C-alpha positions in Angstrom: 94.2 57.5 22.2 93.9 61.2 22.8 96.6 62.5 25.2 94.0 63.9 27.5 91.9 60.8 27.5 92.9 59.9 31.1 92.1 63.3 32.6 89.2 63.1 35.0 87.1 66.3 35.0 87.6 68.1 38.3 84.8 69.3 40.5 85.1 73.1 40.1 84.8 75.3 43.1 82.0 77.7 42.4 79.3 79.8 43.8 75.7 78.8 43.3 74.8 79.3 39.6 73.3 82.7 39.2 72.2 82.2 35.5 72.4 84.7 32.8 72.2 88.4 33.7 69.0 90.5 33.2 69.2 93.6 30.9 66.4 95.6 29.3 65.8 94.7 25.7 67.2 97.2 23.1 65.1 100.1 21.9 64.6 98.6 18.5 62.1 96.1 20.0 58.9 97.8 21.1 56.4 95.9 23.2 53.0 97.1 21.9 50.1 98.3 24.1 48.2 95.3 25.5 51.4 93.2 25.9 54.1 93.1 28.5 57.3 91.2 29.3 56.5 88.6 31.9 58.0 89.3 35.2 61.2 87.3 35.8 61.3 85.9 32.3 64.0 88.0 30.7 67.6 86.8 30.6 70.7 88.2 28.8 73.9 86.8 27.4 76.7 89.3 26.5 77.9 87.0 23.7 76.2 83.8 22.4 74.9 82.3 19.2 71.4 81.6 18.0 70.4 80.1 14.7 67.5 81.6 12.8 65.7 79.8 10.0 64.7 82.0 7.1 63.0 81.3 3.8 64.1 83.8 1.1 61.2 82.8 -1.2 58.4 80.2 -1.6 60.5 78.5 -4.3 63.5 78.1 -1.9 63.9 75.9 1.1 64.8 77.1 4.5 68.2 78.6 5.2 69.9 78.5 8.6 71.5 81.8 9.6 73.7 81.7 12.7 73.8 85.1 14.6 76.5 85.8 17.1 76.3 88.6 19.6 74.1 89.8 22.5 71.1 87.6 23.2 67.9 88.3 25.1 65.3 85.6 26.0 61.9 86.4 27.5 58.2 85.8 27.4 55.4 88.1 26.4 52.0 88.0 27.9 48.8 90.0 27.9 48.8 93.1 30.1 45.1 92.8 30.6 42.7 89.8 30.5 44.4 86.5 29.7 44.8 85.9 26.0 46.1 83.0 23.9 49.3 83.0 21.9 47.5 83.6 18.6 45.8 86.7 20.0 49.2 88.0 21.3 50.8 87.4 17.9 48.0 89.3 16.2 48.9 92.3 18.4 52.7 91.9 18.1 52.9 91.4 14.3 51.6 94.9 13.2 53.7 96.6 15.9 56.9 95.0 14.6 56.0 95.8 11.0 55.3 99.4 11.8 58.7 99.9 13.5 60.7 98.6 10.6 60.8 94.8 11.1 60.8 92.6 8.0 59.6 89.0 8.2 62.3 86.5 7.1 59.9 83.6 7.6 56.5 84.6 8.9 55.3 81.1 9.7 58.3 80.5 11.9 58.0 83.9 13.6 61.4 85.1 12.4 62.0 88.8 11.6 64.9 91.2 11.1 65.2 94.9 11.7 68.2 96.7 10.1 67.7 100.4 10.6 69.7 103.4 11.9 72.9 101.4 12.2 71.2 98.8 14.4 70.8 95.1 13.3 68.3 93.0 15.3 66.9 89.5 14.8 63.9 88.0 16.5 62.1 84.7 16.7 58.7 84.5 18.3 57.1 81.2 19.3 54.0 80.0 21.1 54.8 79.2 24.7 52.9 77.6 27.6 50.0 79.2 29.4 49.1 81.6 26.5 52.6 83.2 26.3 54.9 84.1 23.4 58.5 83.0 23.9 60.9 85.5 22.3 64.6 85.2 21.3 66.1 88.6 20.4 69.7 88.8 19.0 71.9 91.8 18.2 75.0 90.8 16.1 78.3 92.0 17.8 81.9 90.9 17.5 83.2 88.4 20.1 85.2 89.6 23.1 89.0 89.6 22.5 91.4 87.8 24.9 95.1 88.2 24.3 97.4 85.5 25.5 101.2 85.7 25.9 103.2 83.2 23.9 105.1 80.7 26.0 108.8 81.5 26.0 111.7 79.1 25.3 112.5 78.7 29.0 110.5 76.5 31.4 108.1 78.7 33.4 106.9 77.5 36.8 103.5 78.9 37.8 103.2 80.2 41.3 100.5 78.6 43.5 98.9 82.0 44.1 99.2 83.3 40.6 98.0 82.6 37.1 99.8 80.7 34.3 102.1 83.3 32.6 100.8 82.2 29.2 97.2 81.1 29.9 95.2 83.8 31.5 91.8 83.2 33.0 88.6 84.8 31.7 88.7 88.6 32.5 87.6 89.3 36.1 87.9 85.7 37.2 89.3 85.0 40.7 91.8 82.3 41.5 90.3 79.8 44.0 92.8 77.0 44.1 95.9 75.4 42.6 96.6 71.7 42.8 98.8 69.1 41.0 97.5 65.9 39.5 99.1 63.1 37.5 98.0 61.6 34.2 99.7 59.7 31.3 100.0 61.5 28.0 101.2 60.4 24.6 104.7 61.6 23.8 107.7 61.0 21.7 110.3 59.1 23.8 114.0 58.4 23.2 115.1 57.4 19.7 111.8 58.7 18.2 109.6 56.0 19.9 106.0 56.8 20.6 104.6 56.0 23.9 103.1 57.3 27.1 104.7 59.2 29.9 103.3 60.0 33.3 103.4 63.8 33.9 102.1 66.2 36.5 99.4 68.6 35.5 98.9 71.9 37.4 95.2 72.7 37.8 94.0 76.2 38.6 90.3 76.7 39.4 88.6 80.1 39.1 85.3 81.7 40.1 83.9 83.8 37.3 82.8 87.4 37.9 79.7 86.7 35.9 78.3 83.8 33.8 79.9 83.1 30.4 78.0 81.3 27.6 79.7 78.0 26.4 79.8 79.5 22.9 81.7 82.6 24.1 84.1 80.5 26.2 85.0 78.1 23.4 85.2 80.8 20.6 87.2 83.4 22.5 89.7 80.9 23.9 90.1 79.1 20.6 90.9 82.4 18.8 93.3 83.5 21.6 95.1 80.2 21.7 95.5 80.0 18.0 96.8 83.6 17.8 99.4 82.7 20.5 100.7 79.6 18.5 98.7 76.8 20.2 97.2 74.0 18.2 93.6 73.0 19.1 93.2 69.3 19.7 89.5 69.2 20.3 86.6 70.9 22.0 83.3 69.7 23.5 80.1 71.6 23.9 77.4 69.8 25.8 77.4 68.5 29.3 81.1 69.1 29.3 82.4 72.4 28.0 86.1 71.8 27.4 88.9 72.9 25.1 92.2 71.0 24.6 95.3 72.5 23.1 99.0 71.7 22.5 102.0 74.1 22.2 104.9 72.7 20.2 107.1 75.7 19.5 110.4 77.2 20.9 111.4 73.7 21.9 108.4 73.5 24.3 105.8 70.7 24.7 102.8 72.0 26.6 99.4 70.4 27.0 96.4 72.3 28.2 92.8 71.7 29.0 90.3 74.5 29.7 86.9 73.8 31.2 83.8 75.8 32.0 81.2 74.8 34.6 78.5 77.3 35.5 80.1 80.2 37.2 83.5 78.6 37.3 86.4 77.6 35.0 89.6 75.6 35.3 92.9 75.6 33.4 95.0 72.5 33.6 98.6 72.5 32.1 101.4 69.9 31.9 104.9 70.9 30.7 105.5 67.6 29.0 108.8 68.8 27.5 110.3 69.5 31.0 109.1 66.2 32.4 109.8 63.8 29.5 112.6 61.3 30.3 115.9 62.4 28.7 
């Protein structure tokens, strides 16, 4: 059984979800005359992933291309009399082609624009009520988070401070610290394997702005591995969670990081310091 199997997900203290931020679309995407971005439809993710299907040629099958970076999602509608999605696409297609966009799979509405040092991907689909639903992506590198490596000595986190070796997402505000107990798998005396009841310290944070699940898992995975942690598992779905173990410098640390809307939590147990001698 996984050492974290007995952990019960905590109810994170958080503000009402604000959703992704709004940001104007990049200059490489020009909305042609007769169309407009529907009011209130545009959302923005600073770092996320979208998969675009392309078809290099009629003789080749579709290829899935994951694109990581900044993402915009919005709807296009007629700026005049109401028009159907087909009519809107007939207006959008030549506008894209005239500004340097190349269709990667026309039937799927997937195009790419790589000009003037800018790389953009777009997918256009029919939406409800005569709209076009648009996903626009600009490849960018992920944010970088640097974590301190745990030292050889046991470090006791302060109730009003962060873990010295597991920093929260930049800009996050500590909301609470609380202990909880759970059994974890551990090596006992004489090399026997078993379970030991240990205390986890849970710290809950309010995020300064929403973070996509993809960004949360990727950034923390890279930061943890760079600091010497081993990733035990991650979940992306209803539960956004990353589990890691640190077994260096004579330490035995177990950590779980969770994301829930505009909040996150870090839960750590120093199993080495609590294991029966």
